[in-house]
VOBA-1610 file (N, C-alpha, C; in pm, whole numbers, padded with zeros to 5 digits, always signed):
BEGIN
Met+00029-09133-01135Met-00025-09017-01206Met-00173-09042-01238Ser-00261-08946-01208Ser-00403-08962-01236Ser-00428-08959-01386Lys-00544-09012-01426Lys-00577-09018-01568Lys-00585-08880-01630Asn-00641-08784-01556Asn-00651-08646-01608Asn-00513-08586-01626Asn-00424-08610-01531Asn-00287-08558-01541Asn-00212-08623-01657Leu-00238-08753-01680Leu-00173-08822-01791Leu-00216-08761-01924Val-00345-08736-01940Val-00396-08674-02063Val-00333-08538-02083Ala-00328-08458-01979Ala-00269-08324-01988Ala-00121-08331-02024Lys-00050-08427-01966Lys+00093-08441-01994Lys+00116-08480-02139Ile+00036-08575-02188Ile+00052-08618-02327Ile+00018-08504-02422Leu-00089-08430-02394Leu-00127-08317-02478Leu-00015-08213-02487Ser+00055-08193-02376Ser+00161-08092-02372Ser+00281-08130-02458Gln+00288-08256-02498Gln+00403-08303-02576Gln+00381-08292-02727Phe+00262-08248-02768Phe+00234-08227-02909Phe+00247-08078-02944Lys+00291-08053-03065Lys+00287-07916-03115Lys+00141-07881-03142Ser+00106-07755-03125Ser-00033-07713-03143Ser-00077-07733-03287Ser-00204-07769-03304Ser-00269-07782-03435Ser-00218-07899-03519Thr-00138-07991-03462Thr-00094-08106-03539Thr-00206-08210-03547Thr-00200-08295-03648Thr-00301-08398-03664Thr-00301-08494-03545Gln-00182-08534-03499Gln-00175-08626-03386Gln-00240-08567-03261Arg-00219-08441-03238Arg-00281-08377-03121Arg-00433-08382-03133Lys-00485-08354-03252Lys-00630-08355-03274Lys-00687-08495-03257Val-00614-08595-03311Val-00661-08734-03298Val-00658-08776-03151Phe-00551-08738-03080Phe-00544-08774-02938Phe-00655-08705-02858Gln-00684-08580-02890Gln-00792-08510-02820Gln-00925-08583-02839Leu-00946-08636-02959Leu-01069-08711-02985Leu-01073-08839-02903Leu-00959-08911-02899Leu-00955-09042-02832Leu-00934-09033-02681Ser-00902-08913-02632Ser-00866-08899-02490Ser-00983-08929-02395Asp-01106-08933-02448Asp-01221-08968-02362Asp-01233-09118-02340Lys-01145-09196-02409Lys-01141-09342-02395Lys-01272-09410-02437Gln-01341-09346-02532Gln-01461-09403-02590Gln-01432-09447-02734Trp-01523-09525-02793Trp-01506-09569-02931Trp-01544-09458-03028His-01462-09443-03134His-01487-09338-03233His-01475-09394-03373Cys-01569-09359-03457Cys-01574-09405-03596Cys-01474-09329-03682Arg-01390-09402-03755Arg-01292-09336-03842Arg-01359-09261-03956Ser-01466-09317-04010Ser-01526-09260-04129Ser-01587-09123-04106Cys-01664-09109-03999Cys-01730-08979-03978Cys-01651-08887-03885Glu-01595-08941-03777Glu-01520-08857-03684Glu-01376-08837-03729Gly-01314-08945-03780Gly-01176-08936-03825Gly-01158-08846-03944Lys-01247-08857-04042Lys-01235-08776-04163Lys-01250-08628-04136Ser-01325-08594-04033Ser-01342-08452-04000Ser-01213-08392-03946Ile-01121-08480-03900Ile-00992-08434-03849Ile-00887-08434-03958Ala-00872-08548-04024Ala-00770-08561-04129Ala-00800-08688-04207Ser-00870-08675-04317Ser-00918-08791-04390Ser-00806-08883-04438Glu-00689-08826-04475Glu-00582-08908-04531Glu-00478-08949-04427Gln-00473-08882-04313Gln-00367-08908-04215Gln-00419-08967-04085Tyr-00548-08975-04067Tyr-00605-09015-03939Tyr-00554-09151-03892Ala-00550-09249-03983Ala-00512-09385-03942Ala-00363-09411-03952Gly-00289-09328-04021Gly-00148-09354-04048Gly-00052-09297-03946Gly+00072-09276-03993Gly+00177-09227-03903Gly+00149-09091-03844Gly+00068-09013-03915Gly+00032-08881-03862Gly-00081-08885-03762Gly-00142-09004-03745Gly-00255-09017-03654Gly-00245-09139-03564Ile-00334-09237-03587Ile-00343-09356-03500Ile-00209-09429-03487Gln-00147-09464-03600Gln-00022-09539-03594Gln+00087-09461-03522Gly+00094-09332-03550Gly+00194-09248-03484Gly+00174-09243-03333Leu+00049-09238-03290Leu+00019-09237-03146Leu+00057-09372-03084Gln+00030-09479-03155Gln+00064-09612-03104Gln+00215-09630-03090Arg+00291-09577-03185Arg+00436-09595-03184Arg+00504-09507-03080Gly+00454-09386-03058Gly+00519-09293-02967Gly+00644-09233-03029Thr+00720-09164-02947Thr+00847-09104-02990Thr+00948-09121-02877Lys+01068-09070-02896Lys+01168-09078-02790Lys+01125-09000-02666Ser+01044-08897-02687Ser+01002-08814-02574Ser+00860-08844-02526Arg+00786-08925-02602Arg+00648-08956-02565Arg+00623-09106-02577Pro+00562-09169-02477Pro+00535-09312-02484Pro+00432-09344-02592Gly+00428-09469-02632Gly+00324-09512-02724Gly+00192-09529-02649Leu+00083-09523-02722Leu-00049-09539-02661Leu-00108-09674-02700Val-00178-09736-02608Val-00245-09863-02637Val-00383-09830-02695Ile-00395-09843-02826Ile-00519-09811-02897Ile-00572-09939-02960Val-00697-09973-02932Val-00759-10094-02989Val-00857-10052-03097Ser-00878-10141-03193Ser-00966-10111-03306Ser-01062-10226-03330Lys-01173-10195-03396Lys-01272-10298-03428Lys-01359-10249-03544Asn-01432-10340-03604Asn-01532-10306-03703Asn-01669-10307-03635Ala-01747-10201-03659Ala-01879-10193-03596Ala-01971-10107-03682Phe-02101-10124-03663Phe-02199-10045-03738Phe-02206-09904-03681Cys-02202-09805-03770Cys-02211-09665-03729Cys-02348-09610-03769Ser-02423-09562-03673Ser-02557-09511-03700Ser-02553-09383-03782Gln-02441-09311-03774Gln-02428-09188-03852Gln-02391-09219-03998Cys-02296-09311-04017Cys-02254-09350-04153Cys-02355-09445-04217Gln-02432-09515-04134Gln-02527-09615-04179Gln-02458-09732-04251Lys-02340-09768-04199Lys-02267-09883-04253Lys-02166-09930-04149Thr-02107-10046-04172Thr-02003-10097-04084Thr-01871-10029-04116Thr-01807-09971-04015Thr-01684-09896-04034Thr-01579-09938-03931Arg-01461-09879-03941Arg-01352-09906-03847Arg-01361-09808-03731Trp-01349-09858-03609Trp-01357-09776-03488Trp-01229-09792-03407Asp-01194-09688-03330Asp-01074-09691-03246Asp-01106-09639-03107Cys-01032-09692-03008Cys-01050-09650-02870Cys-00916-09655-02797Trp-00879-09546-02730Trp-00761-09547-02645Trp-00800-09607-02511Thr-00728-09709-02468Thr-00762-09778-02344Thr-00726-09697-02220Gly-00648-09590-02240Gly-00599-09514-02126Gly-00462-09559-02081Glu-00411-09664-02148Glu-00279-09720-02113Glu-00171-09667-02207Ile-00048-09669-02158Ile+00066-09630-02238Ile+00162-09748-02246Lys+00256-09744-02342Lys+00355-09850-02359Lys+00485-09789-02405Gln+00590-09869-02404Gln+00720-09821-02449Gln+00712-09784-02596Ala+00771-09672-02631Ala+00769-09625-02769Ala+00850-09717-02860Asn+00808-09730-02985Asn+00885-09806-03083Asn+00894-09729-03214Ala+00917-09600-03203Ala+00916-09512-03320Ala+01051-09506-03389Ala+01045-09474-03518Ala+01167-09451-03595Ala+01214-09308-03573Val+01345-09288-03581Val+01398-09152-03572Val+01390-09088-03710Asn+01400-08956-03713Asn+01407-08887-03841Asn+01541-08919-03907Ile+01536-08961-04031Ile+01659-08992-04103Ile+01726-08861-04146Pro+01853-08840-04109Pro+01921-08716-04149Pro+01916-08697-04300His+01902-08572-04343His+01888-08541-04486His+02004-08598-04567Lys+02124-08588-04514Lys+02241-08639-04585Lys+02232-08790-04604Leu+02179-08860-04504Leu+02165-09005-04515Leu+02051-09041-04612Ile+01944-08962-04611Ile+01835-08984-04707Ile+01890-08981-04849Gln+01969-08879-04879Gln+02027-08867-05012Gln+02119-08985-05044Lys+02191-09029-04943Lys+02283-09141-04962Lys+02206-09268-04994Ile+02095-09291-04925Ile+02014-09410-04948Ile+01947-09404-05085Leu+01891-09289-05121Leu+01826-09275-05251Leu+01926-09293-05365Asn+02045-09239-05348Asn+02148-09255-05451Asn+02193-09400-05461Phe+02206-09466-05347Phe+02248-09606-05346Phe+02150-09693-05425Tyr+02021-09666-05407Tyr+01918-09741-05477Tyr+01876-09677-05610Ser+01949-09574-05652Ser+01924-09506-05780Ser+01780-09457-05795Tyr+01722-09413-05681Tyr+01586-09360-05681Tyr+01487-09460-05742Thr+01510-09588-05719Thr+01430-09694-05781Thr+01354-09773-05676Asp+01222-09781-05690Asp+01145-09859-05593Asp+01168-10008-05620Ile+01173-10085-05513Ile+01216-10224-05522Ile+01109-10316-05578Val+00983-10276-05571Val+00874-10362-05617Val+00855-10353-05769Glu+00832-10232-05820Glu+00809-10215-05963Glu+00938-10189-06040Gln+01047-10165-05968Gln+01178-10140-06027Gln+01175-10022-06125Arg+01111-09916-06079Arg+01101-09794-06160Arg+01170-09679-06090Gln+01244-09601-06164Gln+01303-09479-06108Gln+01192-09376-06089Arg+01195-09310-05976Arg+01089-09215-05943Arg+01149-09091-05878Ala+01066-08986-05872Ala+01105-08866-05799Ala+01107-08898-05650Ala+01187-08824-05575Ala+01203-08852-05432Ala+01071-08850-05357His+00979-08760-05395His+00853-08750-05321His+00760-08867-05348Glu+00794-08954-05445Glu+00714-09073-05472Glu+00776-09199-05413Leu+00876-09181-05328Leu+00947-09294-05269Leu+00943-09288-05116Val+00945-09404-05054Val+00950-09415-04908Val+01070-09501-04870Ile+01152-09452-04780Ile+01262-09533-04727Ile+01205-09623-04618Asp+01203-09751-04645Asp+01137-09849-04558Asp+01239-09933-04483His+01217-09951-04353His+01299-10044-04274His+01258-10187-04307His+01353-10274-04335His+01320-10414-04358His+01240-10469-04239Phe+01292-10450-04119Phe+01228-10499-03998Phe+01118-10400-03958Pro+00991-10442-03961Pro+00880-10348-03940Pro+00874-10290-03799Met+00842-10163-03792Met+00836-10093-03664Met+00738-10157-03567Glu+00633-10220-03621Glu+00532-10282-03536Glu+00591-10385-03441Arg+00710-10435-03472Arg+00772-10539-03389Arg+00895-10490-03313Trp+00929-10364-03321Trp+01053-10316-03260Trp+01055-10325-03108Glu+00949-10281-03045Glu+00934-10279-02899Glu+01009-10164-02831Lys+01087-10089-02905Lys+01156-09974-02847Lys+01185-09872-02956Ala+01212-09748-02914Ala+01241-09643-03010Ala+01376-09666-03077Glu+01388-09625-03200Glu+01511-09643-03276Glu+01620-09547-03227Glu+01742-09595-03228Glu+01856-09510-03195Glu+01887-09419-03313Ser+01960-09312-03289Ser+01995-09218-03396Ser+02074-09289-03506Leu+02057-09241-03628Leu+02121-09303-03744Leu+02241-09220-03789Ser+02351-09286-03816Ser+02473-09217-03856Ser+02471-09185-04005Val+02511-09064-04039Val+02520-09027-04181Val+02635-09101-04248Asp+02721-09163-04168Asp+02835-09239-04222Asp+02801-09386-04246Met+02674-09421-04239Met+02633-09559-04264Met+02685-09604-04401Asp+02749-09722-04405Asp+02805-09768-04532Asp+02701-09843-04614Glu+02737-09884-04736Glu+02642-09945-04828Glu+02591-10079-04778Asp+02677-10156-04712Asp+02633-10285-04658Asp+02527-10265-04550Glu+02545-10162-04468Glu+02448-10133-04363Glu+02316-10085-04423Ile+02325-10001-04526Ile+02205-09953-04594Ile+02127-10070-04652Leu+02198-10161-04720Leu+02136-10277-04782Leu+02068-10366-04678Lys+02131-10379-04563Lys+02077-10465-04457Lys+01957-10403-04387Lys+01954-10272-04378Lys+01852-10204-04298Lys+01733-10151-04377Phe+01759-10104-04502Phe+01654-10033-04575Phe+01625-10093-04713Gln+01503-10066-04759Gln+01468-10085-04899Gln+01382-09964-04939Ile+01359-09947-05069Ile+01284-09831-05118Ile+01150-09879-05174Leu+01041-09824-05122Leu+00907-09856-05171Leu+00843-09733-05234Lys+00742-09755-05314Lys+00677-09641-05380Lys+00558-09591-05300Lys+00529-09463-05318Lys+00410-09400-05260Lys+00369-09290-05357Asp+00279-09325-05450Asp+00234-09225-05546Asp+00083-09231-05560Ala+00029-09160-05658Ala-00116-09152-05674Ala-00179-09287-05708Ser-00100-09380-05761Ser-00154-09509-05802Ser-00141-09617-05696Gly-00070-09589-05588Gly-00059-09691-05484Gly+00051-09661-05383Asn+00039-09723-05266Asn+00134-09703-05157Asn+00179-09840-05106His+00295-09885-05154His+00343-10017-05115His+00384-10022-04968Asn+00423-09909-04912Asn+00458-09905-04770Asn+00334-09934-04685Leu+00219-09883-04729Leu+00094-09908-04658Leu+00055-10055-04671Leu+00073-10113-04790Leu+00043-10255-04809Leu+00128-10341-04715Lys+00255-10303-04702Lys+00342-10378-04612Lys+00295-10365-04468Ser+00259-10245-04426Ser+00213-10223-04288Ser+00090-10308-04257Arg-00003-10315-04352Arg-00124-10395-04330Arg-00089-10543-04319Ala+00007-10589-04402Ala+00048-10729-04396Ala+00114-10760-04263Cys+00196-10667-04213Cys+00265-10688-04085Cys+00165-10688-03969Glu+00066-10601-03975Glu-00036-10597-03871Glu-00113-10730-03867Arg-00144-10783-03985Arg-00215-10911-03993Arg-00127-11024-03939Cys+00003-11017-03970Cys+00096-11120-03922Cys+00101-11121-03770Ile+00107-11005-03710Ile+00110-10995-03564Ile-00019-11048-03503Lys-00130-11017-03566Lys-00260-11057-03512Lys-00289-11204-03533Glu-00256-11257-03652Glu-00297-11392-03688Glu-00183-11493-03694Gly-00058-11444-03691Gly+00056-11535-03699Gly+00079-11590-03838Lys+00028-11519-03939Lys+00045-11562-04078Lys+00122-11455-04155Arg+00233-11494-04215Arg+00322-11400-04279Arg+00267-11351-04414Gly+00328-11244-04465Gly+00277-11176-04582Gly+00283-11254-04712Thr+00191-11219-04801Thr+00187-11277-04937Thr+00175-11160-05034Pro+00286-11096-05071Pro+00280-10981-05161Pro+00200-11011-05287Phe+00096-10931-05310Phe+00010-10944-05428Phe-00050-11084-05440Gly-00070-11148-05326Gly-00135-11278-05322Gly-00045-11395-05358Ile+00085-11371-05370Ile+00178-11477-05407Ile+00226-11550-05281Lys+00192-11676-05268Lys+00224-11753-05148Lys+00360-11820-05164Phe+00463-11741-05143Phe+00601-11791-05151Phe+00682-11725-05041Trp+00766-11806-04973Trp+00855-11754-04871Trp+00992-11816-04896Tyr+01095-11734-04907Tyr+01227-11790-04940Tyr+01294-11855-04819Ala+01235-11842-04703Ala+01277-11914-04582Ala+01154-11934-04497Gly+01135-12054-04444Gly+01017-12082-04365Gly+00893-12094-04450Asn+00778-12072-04387Asn+00651-12083-04458Asn+00557-11973-04412Glu+00428-11991-04431Glu+00332-11886-04398Glu+00325-11855-04249Leu+00354-11951-04166Leu+00336-11935-04021Leu+00456-11863-03957Trp+00426-11771-03867Trp+00529-11703-03789Trp+00588-11804-03691Glu+00718-11828-03697Glu+00778-11934-03617Glu+00886-11886-03521Ala+00911-11754-03513Ala+01012-11704-03421Ala+00963-11719-03277Asp+01057-11733-03184Asp+01021-11749-03044Asp+00967-11621-02983Tyr+01002-11507-03043Tyr+00960-11378-02989Tyr+00871-11305-03088Gln+00772-11234-03037Gln+00683-11156-03121Gln+00737-11015-03147Arg+00812-10962-03051Arg+00864-10825-03063Arg+01006-10819-03007Gly+01077-10714-03046Gly+01214-10697-03002Gly+01312-10744-03108Glu+01440-10722-03085Glu+01543-10756-03183Glu+01539-10904-03222Glu+01505-10991-03126Glu+01503-11134-03154Glu+01392-11173-03252Ala+01292-11086-03266Ala+01179-11118-03352Ala+01212-11106-03500Glu+01320-11035-03534Glu+01350-11011-03676Glu+01371-11142-03752Ser+01420-11245-03685Ser+01442-11373-03753Ser+01312-11429-03811Gly+01200-11395-03747Gly+01071-11443-03796Gly+01026-11376-03925Cys+01086-11261-03955Cys+01050-11188-04078Cys+01125-11240-04200Val+01241-11299-04177Val+01326-11345-04288Val+01253-11450-04371Gly+01242-11427-04499Gly+01170-11517-04587Gly+01043-11456-04643Cys+00993-11354-04574Cys+00872-11285-04619Cys+00908-11183-04727Gly+00826-11175-04831Gly+00852-11082-04939Gly+00852-10937-04898Trp+00768-10903-04803Trp+00763-10762-04760Trp+00887-10726-04679Tyr+00950-10824-04616Tyr+01070-10797-04538Tyr+01187-10760-04629Asp+01206-10835-04734Asp+01317-10809-04828Asp+01268-10848-04967Phe+01208-10752-05036Phe+01142-10782-05162Phe+01242-10823-05270Asp+01361-10766-05268Asp+01462-10798-05368Asp+01505-10945-05357Thr+01538-10988-05235Thr+01576-11128-05214Thr+01461-11221-05246Trp+01341-11182-05206Trp+01221-11262-05231Trp+01201-11284-05380Arg+01214-11180-05461Arg+01194-11192-05605Arg+01302-11280-05668Lys+01427-11259-05628Lys+01537-11339-05683Lys+01519-11487-05652Arg+01480-11518-05529Arg+01462-11658-05490Arg+01341-11719-05561Leu+01236-11640-05579Leu+01118-11688-05650Leu+01152-11717-05796Asn+01224-11626-05860Asn+01264-11647-05999Asn+01354-11771-06013Lys+01442-11790-05914Lys+01530-11907-05916Lys+01449-12035-05905Lys+01349-12034-05818Lys+01263-12151-05802Lys+01184-12179-05930Leu+01133-12075-05992Leu+01057-12091-06117Leu+01146-12143-06229Ser+01272-12094-06232Ser+01366-12138-06333Ser+01397-12286-06319Lys+01417-12331-06195Lys+01445-12473-06170Lys+01327-12558-06211Ser+01206-12508-06179Ser+01086-12583-06214Ser+01071-12596-06364Glu+01105-12490-06436Glu+01094-12491-06582Glu+01197-12587-06642Asn+01314-12593-06585Asn+01421-12679-06638Asn+01395-12827-06616Thr+01308-12858-06519Thr+01279-13000-06491Thr+01166-13055-06577Lys+01104-12969-06655Lys+00993-13015-06740Lys+01046-13094-06861
//
């Protein structure tokens, strides 16, 4: 398939006037584009996230993911160093999450009592994000459909609840930590706390992506914040008792 035909095919897979379509149209020339001046003109809050760059990278069941590279560079228009993105023209296998059925969303929120796992506060549904323990950045393939009959053990194993409100977005903090881990091989340190309940700071799994890679996430606070906190408290308690 020619490059022009590929661009046309990808464009046809977006609904008209969506943010992702606009972002792809900008990047379809395969040149570098500044997020601050060009991205904000499209969607200042969604350009880099799931509605924009990240969503394009992940793809969907019907659309492949895009290979998009990023860098920091000086922008003559912004007159400062900013984040830039460029589509290489390549595609990859999608690794997107499916839409969670409404009935299952309610089941998950009820199971966790509408409480975010980090601050342990009950919140309105619109201030919460249902987060997969295993980050999408490492999936390597699109998620299969989710059953509304998922039991509590499955929910506990697969999901946790993070907050997303005016004061902060813990799901975004986790995504940034996972991106850094993939790039540098150093696992997350929630709020600067260097503790891992299994393993250490270094990524030690044999695989970087795919189902086998999940073992490398175990022990990281962002992977399972509840277990991480309990193990940290247990360690602190033992330390206090030995004094």
